[in-house]
N, C-alpha and C positions, 0 to 999 in steps of 0.2 A: 591678442593685439592690446597694444597699450591706449590707455585712456590720453586728452590733451596733457593733462597733468602731468600725467607719468611719463608721456614722451618729451617732455621740455626739461625733464630730469635726468635723461639718458644723454651721454655725451654724443660728441657727432660720429663717432667711428659705430655706435649702436644705433645710431638715429639711420644710419648710411645703410646698415645690415637690414634693419625692419623694413625703410621703405624697396631695399632691392628684392627682397623675401614676400613682402605683403602688399605694398603700395602699387599703385594703378597709375601709371604716365598717363599726364592728359596733355601737356603740350611744353614749347618752350618758348621763351623771350630773350632779347639782347638788352642789356641795362648796360652800358657804358661797357668798362672791360670785363663785364662778365654775360656769361650764358646761365639762364635762370629756368629751372625746370620745374614743373608743377606737378605734384603728385595730389592722388588722393589716399588717405589712409583712414581707415576708420572711422569714415562719414565726415572727416577734416580735410583742410587741403594743407601740401606741407610743401615748401621753394627748397631747392639746392641752388645757390649758387657757386656756380663753378667760375675761378679766373682763368678768362681764357690764355693769356701767355703763359701761364704756368701750367695749364689744365688740372687744376686743382681744387677741391671744395675748401670754401671758405665759410660757408653758413648751410645749415639746414635748420628751417624755421618755419614754425606753422603759420601761416597766412591769412588772415581772418577778415581782411580789407575786400571788400567785395568790387570795387573800383579795380584793385589790382588784378582780382580773379577774372573781372569780367574783359578786361584787354589781353587774357590768351584767347579770347573768342573771336577775335578781331583776323587772326590768322588761320583759323580752321576752315578747311572749304568743304561746306556741306555737301558739295556736288560729288566729293572723294569718299563720302562717308555712306550715300546711300546706292 
């Protein structure tokens, strides 16, 4: 697995491949014209931004903003997890 510094150096295709193979899906949210998926990867969070109209990945970036990460929790139904 890559460190944050190494992950940031990867191109978008390699980032996507790493997340598919080794990332853990957490949740999704909508932001305007995008669906944003949150993954954990090597003890950090990564967002995948998908443009809804074209169903294409536009960005894959490390997310360190706690307020944004916490926003995903509002859509999690704890009853379904128990």
